[in-house]
N, C-alpha and C positions, 0 to 999 in steps of 0.2 A: 255254607257249611257243604252242603249237599254237593258242589262243584267241586270244593275240595278232594272228597270220598272217590268223586268220579275222574279226577285226575291222578290221584294216586293210584288207584284202578287202572286206568290208561298208564301209567309208567312202570308199573310193576309188568304188566303184559308186555311191554315193550321191552322190558329188560328180559323178561322169559325167552322172548323169540328170539332177541338177540344173543343169548347163550345157546339156546338148543340150533340155530345157523353156526354159530364159531364152534360148536362142539360136533356139528356135522362137516364141518369143513376139517377140521381135526383129524378126525374119522378117515374122510375121503384120503388124506394123503396118508397116514399109514396104509390104508389097504392099496393106494397104487405102489406105495413105496415097497410095500410086500409082495405084489403078483405082478410088478413091471418086469422080471426074468420071463414070466409064463407068458406074459402077452405079447414081446418083441417079436417073436417069429409070425407072429400074427398082425402085426401092422401093416403090412402092403397088403394085405385081402381085406382089413377094415379098411381101408382108405381107397380100395377097389369097390365096396360094397356102398361104402360112404355118398358115392356120386350117383348113382340110381336113386338111392334114398331121398336125397336131399331134393331133384329135382322131382322127384312125385310129391313131396311133402310141400315142397317153397312152392311149385307151379300147380299143383293139383292136378296133375296128369297132362295129358296133350288135349283137352278140350281148347275149343275157341278162345282166343285172347282179346275180345271185345267187349271186354267187360267196362273196360275205361271209355266207353263212345257218350254216357252221359256226362261228362265230365268238361263240360262247359263249349261241347261242339268238338271234344277232341277224338279223333276215330281212328282205328286202328290197333297194333302191337302193343306191347308191354312195353312201357317207359325206361 
C-alpha cells in the first residue's frame, strides 16, 4: 500500500512538472510573438555576438586541446 502512495505522489509531481513546462512554453510563445518586431533590427548583432560566445563556452577558450590524450593513446587536438 505504501508503494501505491509513492507511485501516486510521483505521478502527481510528474503531471505538475508537465503543466509547468507547458505553461512556460506557452508564455515563451506569447513573449516572442509580442516582442519580435522590437528584436528584428538587432538580430544581425545578436548573431555576431553569438559566435564568440559559442566559441568561449563550447571550446572553453584557447587552451591546449590535449585533454583527449588519455583516450586509448589518441594524441592531438579535438575530434
